[in-house]
Every structure is written in C-alpha cells, then in structure tokens.
Phi, psi and omega in degrees: 000137180274137180236154171233136178265129182241148171273122186263323186188168167279150179298335180280354182287337182234130169276166179298134181088009179250159178216157173202158177270135177229168179243139177231094181061033181094349176274126180279126185232138172264116179258128182226150176242116183228125180059032179083352181256148178263143180222145181229126178223176176302144188270349185240141179299139181280004175276285181240011175083023180294147176286112186294334179298341179270004178264215182235140175254121186237093189065242177264007188252123177253133183253126179296137182286340185270303187232012166066026164299149182234143181225155172276117186286348179270334182240341186085356186295140175290132178248326181218141173290173022272356174297154179248339183244159177275174176268147172293147179243140182242138180291132186238144169217159180244132180214125177052044176075010178244146175261122184244145180222142175267123184237129178294153182300320180248070184291133176272158180264003181202161177233114178300153182295148174277116188233146178282169175245163180290140174254116183303338180282346177269106187270003181293146175238118174255124182250139175239116179266114182109125184246036174271213185300307183292318183296312179297314181303321180294318181298313179297317184295322178303315179289325175297325181281358176093012178293129185243009175277193179278142173238128174243114178259109192252132177220144176283344179282168185259023184214163178290166180307139184222173184279086186297324180304332181280356177303319181263358182249250189301320183293316180292330179285340184093012181267353179233127178280156181305323183289347178278343192281328182300143177291325179220153171295153186299329181294340178304319184291322176291320181298330184248018175054045173253111181286116181259113183251099180269155177069026180250111179261129181269135178250341182201136168237121177259102184294328180290317181273354182053053184228137176249133175246133181259165180302330180289346185099346178293153178234161182214128176266138182234159172266326173213148184224133168249123176262117182221053188275357173070202182251150172259133183296139178287140178256144178281120181268070181226162178304136177088001183291346179265006178292153174296152179073011167265110193249152167246163180221101177225313184242184183299315181294326174299314182297319179297321179292320178298316180297316178299316181294320180297329181293339179245018183236160177240330186232127182235138169252124174262121179263115181110133179250040174282182178295318177298314181299315182290320177296319178295321178300316179296317182295316181290326176296321179291342173276359175098005180279153169279116189242132173237129178259127178244129180204152181282344182284165178285328180218159176303146182030046181298321184290339182265320188241351182091160186292328183294314179292321177300320179295324176301312182290328175299316180295321177302317179290316182298324179295340178258008173099001176286136178256155182230141168236089183262157187069024185236151179236135179285132180263315179199162171255136182251150177153172177264282177265325178234162184293138180237340180197159175241127179253130180271166184300328180281357178103349180295140183243128180244118179291140183204141173268340179208156177231139171240120182262117176237075187245029175097178181228163171234151185300134179273082187227008186298346183268358187272136174229136176096009174233161181271128175249145176274186186295337179272353184094004179283152179276126180279120182234164174268189184294340177271006182069022182270130179258329180195179181301117176079006182228134183232160176220148182208157176087212187302336185268356189265127170260111190231159179283122177297123185292346181258329181248341184082351180286150177275128185224162172229127188235129184257060180243140180302311183292321178299320177298319177298315179301315182290325175299320178294316180297315178301317180296318177305314182289323175299325181276000175099008177261115183288105186226128177262145177285123177225021183292152175268121178301146180207139169215165179222154172217149174225124181230118190057237183255018182244122178245144180232138173247147181220130176233152182088195181204123178218109176276333178221151178212157178276325180201162172244123178262123183254143170234129182095200187241105182297314184299328180275356180072040179212092190196166164239143175232129181247129183261108193250133173225130181052041176079004185240132177281108182274335184204164177215147173235149181211145172236128183060032178225048189299314181297316178300318182294324175296318178293320180297321177302317180292324176296319176295316182301322184264009181055043181241013180296139173300152178284173184299321181299319179291322178295322179287335193284336183175182185281108178268130173271099187290324174296318177295324178298316177298320179300316180295319179296323180292329182283343181275124183305317182296319180292321181297319179297334180273002178089027181286180199228175172222168178219000000 
C-alpha cells in the first residue's frame, strides 16, 4: 500500500487532553494528545458520519456528539455502539515541533471488526432469538470475542437486521431507501459464519431442557441462548380497532404498510404522544397529510421529559401544521370497511382516512418457560444479563439492575439494547462482564433534535440551563440531590461530556447545577488536568 506523510499540526497546537480535526490530502483526521502522546484516527463516526472533534474526549475515549458511539482515540477501536465499525488509525511521529502522520493513498473511513470464523470441531450452538439491536450486536460480538462454534441468529421477520430507529424517522419520511436500511450486507453473515434464519417464529423456549420450538413444529437444542425478541406494540382494545387503515408501527413491514396507507390518505390521527407517535406525526406531516395527535397527557412525552420540554415539541409540531387533542381519550374508531373517523370519550369526532396507534409496547416473552418474569412480562436478569443457566436476555425485554441506583429497570432504547447484547455475548463467550452502560436515546422531529442520557423514571425537580422555549437548553432530572439524567437540545458537546460524567460518577450535585452556568466540556477538561482525577480515569473535551 502506498503512503504519504503529511504534517498535521505544531506540537504546541494541542494541550494534553485536547483534540481537533485536521486534513491530510483530503483525508479527515482526528488528532488528539493524550498523556503527552499524539494520536491520529478517522475524524468521523462510523455510524452516521458525525464530526468527532465536536464530541468529548475522556482519557483515551472519544464520544460522538450525535448518537454517542465511543472509540479509543489511541487505537481507533470501537468501545460503544451504535457504531458497528472501528476508526482507521494512522501512524504518527513528532519531528522538529511538528506532528506528522502516514496516510494511505486510498484511506478508508472505517475498519470492520476483526472476527473469528467457525471451527467445525467446535460443536457448540449459540442461538440468538431476535435480530434487532441486541441480537445483531451479540452476533458480531461473539465472533469478535473468538467464539468458533455455530451461531444461529433467528428472526420472525423476512429480512436481515436493519436500522430500526429510522422506521419512524427518515424511512417513514421517504428520505431513506429500503436498500439503505440493513445494518450489514447479507454476504456479511456468510463471511463470518453467522447463520441468519429469517421467517422463523418461536412458540416455546424450555430453559430447563435448553430447547426451542418453532411454529413449524421443528425444535432446536442450544448450548447458550440470548433472548432479544424486543417489544410487541400494544393494540387499542376499542370498537373499530380491526378496521382497515388502523396501523401500528414497530417493524419494516409495518412502516411499508403505513407508507402505502398514507399514499391514499389525506387525514391521519396519531393516537399517543410517545416518541414513536410524535416522530410518526412529524414524518406523516412531511408527507403532506393533515395530522392530529390525540393523547391523555397534558403535553407530549410529559412523563419522560416533563411538561416544559413536551410543550416545546408540541409547538414545533404546531408550527408545521400538526394539531393536538391532549387530555383526551379515544373511545372508538368509526367506519365500514376502513376507518373514517375517530370519536373521543367526550363525543368529539375527528374525520380520518388512517389512524396510527403509538401507545407503547409490551415485552415479547410469552413463549418462555423456566425463567423469571416480572409483572410486566420482562425477563429478570442479573448484571451479566443472565436469566438462568445458559440463557440470557437483553434489550426491551430485560429487567436489569441499574448500575448507578441499584433499582431494577427496563429500558426501551436502541443503543441500550446494543450495549446489553454485547455484554450478554461477552458472558456467553466466557468473559465475565457486568453491564454498566449509560442509557442514551435521541429523537429528531422536523428540525429539532433532542439527546437524553441517564435514566430517571421519577424526579424531585428539573433544573434547566438555557432557554427551553427557544430550543436551546439542558434539563437535569434530579432526585435526592442527584442528577440521574439529562436532556439537551442544541447542546451536543455538553451532552457527550455529561454522559461521561455520569459514567464515572462525577456529575455535579443539584446545588451546583442550580448555582450557575457549568461548562461541562470544560469541567471534563479540568478533571483531566488534575492528577488525582486522571489516575481515576477522568476526561477532557
């Protein structure tokens, strides 16, 4: 391979713990100084191409500003999803006060994971039920960890793993083509000896006998099993719910039906002001439909983000023509063969050609025997994501101990499911690993995007920084004087830094948050400069 050596910067351009993006013959490079040494890796996240220099540098760990994938800035190695590939790394040397790097002529923007292949002498079979976030992440991680037995990745859907968060975003809006959605090309699974079993519906798992039964009647014995079947959308049990054009939105086929239905409709009622409901409302409005959102809450996602943040997103939607009926409950759907109107409990009637119900999900676990389920139907797991001998659960169906509060929680986030799938796979492969990830999710509706880190089901107060109404703020969800979670709009760098502060248990207390404007990126920088903090693994941004 041909290389060219480029001068990237003066050594005085970066202090320890700092990073910046530079160009080397058109190749974008992230240059960082850590522990007095210079390191050069790819400058853009391998997930959606975000500029990593706008994120946070935490020791050797760089956090993407958009969706919080994490990489080792000294090696380029992927540390946290949602990215699937590592960053390219470039050889660096220092001469006469200049930082120089060797860059190949045809530099790639990503490095696929180094994965093992199956050894026919290894007769073990590891089965993964569900090919969503947790399932795919586990399959890749098993091969990264050197597992050489058989892997069966089983899904009831008719397609390979795909980017599910975009079902209600770009794909529903028409900005993403179907061929853009798969996480990997289909040949990837063959190249890495991952058996992909599509269209296989499971009817029973006997944890004691380590046996899976399929709808076809076929059975499969496993040595280790990860259950990652996700959530099933809740259906409204009201008159007219079986009419045509009453839609749910969970998988690819659901989205295709919604798009087909929207193409022959003019008026849509979205039932529920959840993230799926609100994202779908924005997407359908952008397709030109007249959209009305009906929900019992006072504001959209009030229980998750509070009324002030919910009101901001309501206004964002209203400015684009979305109408709201809040504090309202749907009584019935009217029509003959297809839905023609939605009637509320108070008698108000809203004409509609289609309805999209986004009223939450319940864990898809009814087929499990021999594991403990909680009152919601979630699988009770330990910190290793283990539910019973040889069986693990991850993602939407897992009830797990929160590593920061000790409370048992279930979190329906794409990235958390990926993190848990990786942890489960590590343990299946024999690496004793506890889940300690910081929950994170994102949403984008029209031109307003929100990031959320941590987890708070209840809080004593919300501490705000910035202007919520103007869409430029941080919100901290505080309980017993401790910030359990934060949400931010137009504060991407701060949110990347806050995730690292939460991960390292270094978040400022409630009094400090109330007291004045904290520069969270600067706080990380200060912590990195302190010897005691550096020894504890503190960060910079």
